[in-house]
C-alpha positions as CSV (number, residue, x, y, z in Angstrom):
1,M,58.8,88.3,86.1
2,L,61.0,88.1,83.0
3,Q,60.7,91.8,82.6
4,R,62.1,92.4,86.1
5,Q,64.8,89.7,86.1
6,R,66.1,89.9,82.6
7,P,64.9,93.2,81.0
8,I,67.2,93.0,78.0
9,D,65.9,89.5,77.1
10,Y,62.3,90.7,77.8
11,A,62.7,93.6,75.4
12,R,64.3,91.4,72.7
13,L,61.4,88.9,73.0
14,C,58.8,91.6,72.9
15,A,60.4,93.0,69.7
16,A,60.6,89.5,68.1
17,I,56.9,88.7,68.6
18,G,55.5,92.2,68.3
19,Y,54.2,92.3,71.9
20,T,53.2,95.6,73.5
21,P,51.8,96.5,76.9
22,K,48.6,97.4,75.2
23,E,48.2,93.8,74.1
24,A,48.5,92.6,77.7
25,E,45.8,95.1,78.7
26,Q,43.5,93.8,75.9
27,W,44.1,90.2,77.0
28,R,43.2,91.1,80.6
29,E,40.0,92.9,79.5
30,A,39.0,89.9,77.4
31,A,39.6,87.5,80.3
32,D,37.6,89.6,82.7
33,K,34.6,89.4,80.3
34,M,34.8,85.6,79.9
35,Y,32.4,83.3,81.8
36,Y,33.5,80.0,83.1
37,P,30.8,77.6,84.5
38,A,31.8,76.2,87.9
39,P,33.2,72.7,87.9
40,V,30.9,69.9,88.9
41,D,32.4,66.8,90.4
42,G,35.8,67.6,88.8
43,I,34.2,68.2,85.4
44,Y,34.5,71.6,83.7
45,P,31.3,72.0,81.7
46,Q,31.4,73.9,78.4
47,D,28.3,75.8,79.4
48,D,25.6,75.8,82.1
49,D,23.5,73.0,80.4
50,F,26.4,70.8,79.3
51,L,26.0,68.1,82.0
52,N,22.2,68.0,81.6
53,R,22.4,66.9,78.0
54,K,21.6,63.3,77.2
55,P,24.6,61.1,76.1
56,W,24.6,60.3,72.4
57,P,25.0,56.5,71.9
58,L,28.2,55.8,70.1
59,D,26.8,52.9,68.2
60,T,24.5,55.2,66.3
61,I,27.4,57.2,64.9
62,P,29.3,55.8,61.9
63,A,33.0,55.3,62.9
64,D,34.2,57.7,60.2
65,K,32.2,60.4,61.8
66,H,33.6,59.9,65.3
67,P,35.4,62.8,66.9
68,L,39.2,62.5,67.1
69,L,39.1,61.9,70.9
70,I,36.9,58.8,70.4
71,R,39.0,57.5,67.5
72,S,42.2,58.0,69.6
73,H,40.9,56.5,72.9
74,G,38.4,53.9,71.8
75,E,34.7,53.7,72.7
76,S,35.4,54.0,76.5
77,V,34.7,57.7,76.1
78,E,31.1,58.7,76.7
79,L,30.0,61.2,74.2
80,I,28.0,64.2,75.4
81,L,27.0,66.7,72.7
82,S,28.6,70.0,73.2
83,F,26.4,72.0,70.9
84,D,22.8,73.1,71.5
85,R,20.9,69.8,71.4
86,K,18.2,69.2,74.0
């Protein structure tokens, strides 16, 4: 859109950030190869087994080891492990 509506600004921006049409092609190819699990009840799982993992009780994790999200939002966040733990 920017390229069509303001071609001079588009060219200037591309030069400033080193953008080339080849880069856009590479991003499209990468996106086409990505897999995104389907959302379940409004939750976008990180992988196919994400929502089948058992919650990890927060009271078993020392506070200094809590992820940033839990430290920022308190213990109302239910922690589900996002790495391969079954």
